[in-house]
C-alpha positions in Angstrom: -7.4 38.3 -2.2 -7.1 35.2 -0.9 -7.8 35.1 2.8 -4.2 33.5 4.0 -4.7 30.1 5.6 -2.6 28.2 8.2 -3.0 24.9 9.0 -2.0 22.5 11.9 -1.4 19.3 10.5 0.6 16.3 11.9 1.1 13.8 9.4 2.6 14.9 6.2 0.9 13.0 3.1 -2.5 15.2 5.0 -0.6 18.1 4.9 0.9 17.4 1.5 -2.6 17.2 -0.4 -4.0 20.6 2.0 -1.1 22.9 1.2 -1.4 21.5 -3.0 -5.0 21.7 -3.1 -5.0 25.1 -1.4 -1.9 26.7 -3.6 -3.2 26.0 -6.6 -6.3 27.7 -5.6 -4.7 30.4 -5.2 -4.4 30.4 -0.9 -1.5 31.3 0.8 -1.1 29.1 3.2 1.6 28.7 6.6 2.1 25.3 7.6 2.1 24.0 12.1 3.4 20.7 12.4 2.0 20.5 16.5 0.4 22.4 18.7 3.0 24.7 20.0 3.4 26.5 16.4 0.0 26.5 15.5 -1.0 28.4 17.6 2.6 30.8 17.6 1.7 31.4 14.4 -1.8 31.6 14.4 -0.9 34.5 17.0 2.0 36.1 14.9 0.2 36.0 11.5 -3.6 36.4 11.5 -4.5 33.8 9.2 -7.7 34.7 8.7 -9.2 30.7 8.0 -7.4 28.6 10.9 -7.8 24.2 9.5 -6.4 21.4 12.8 -6.4 18.0 13.2 -8.0 17.1 16.4 -5.3 14.3 17.6 -1.8 16.3 17.2 0.9 15.4 19.1 1.3 17.9 21.8 -2.1 18.6 22.3 -5.2 17.8 20.6 -7.2 20.0 17.9 -10.1 20.7 20.8 -7.3 22.3 23.0 -5.7 24.5 20.3 -9.9 25.9 19.3 -10.7 26.7 22.8 -6.8 29.0 23.5 -7.4 30.0 19.9 -11.3 31.4 20.5 -11.0 32.7 23.3 -7.1 34.4 23.6 -7.3 37.3 21.7 -7.8 35.6 17.6 -9.8 37.9 15.9 -13.6 37.4 15.7 -14.0 37.0 12.3 -10.9 34.3 12.3 -12.4 31.0 10.6 -11.4 27.8 12.6 -12.0 24.4 10.8 -11.5 21.2 12.6 -10.2 18.3 9.6 -10.1 15.4 11.3 -10.4 11.3 11.1 -12.8 12.0 14.4 -16.4 10.9 13.3 -18.0 10.0 15.8 -21.7 10.5 17.1 -20.6 13.6 19.4 -17.4 14.4 17.7 -18.6 17.3 15.2 -20.5 19.5 18.6 -17.6 18.7 21.4 -15.2 20.9 17.9 -18.1 22.7 17.7 -18.2 23.3 21.5 -14.8 24.0 21.4 -14.0 27.0 19.3 -14.6 25.3 15.7 -17.1 27.3 13.3 -17.3 23.7 11.0 -16.4 20.6 10.7 -14.8 18.7 8.1 -14.5 14.4 7.8 -11.9 13.2 6.1 -10.7 11.6 4.5 -11.5 14.4 2.3 -13.2 14.1 -0.8 -9.9 16.6 -2.9 -12.5 17.3 -5.2 -14.5 19.0 -3.0 -13.1 19.8 -0.3 -11.8 23.3 -1.0 -15.2 24.8 -1.8 -17.0 23.1 1.8 -14.6 25.2 3.3 -14.8 28.5 1.6 -18.6 27.7 2.8 -17.4 27.2 6.2 -15.7 31.1 5.6 -18.4 32.8 4.3 -20.6 31.3 6.8 -18.0 33.1 9.3 -18.0 35.9 7.7 -21.2 37.1 6.8 -21.9 36.1 11.2 
């Protein structure tokens, strides 16, 4: 069975693209359009993978990563920042906040799922 995935993303087009790619790859997808809902869905559903946009309306993805990572989220949950923040240091900042991986937007539909799966598998082997 494929892992369940929570997407925390406020942009409708990005949410559609991510959820489409994942559901056609047989993943179960939960959707949250802001950080507050994302934290609640993560705590209620314990998805194996969480994809987080960094720029959200109510709290940034770094704050969400830290709250998830340090407030009872299972250790084997893979948190992946999926963001257009691609300046020097942005990747490191996301990883320091608790993300396990970082994928830049715009995503490549042909490689996104395999990029995500690699980060998830690497997390499971640690």
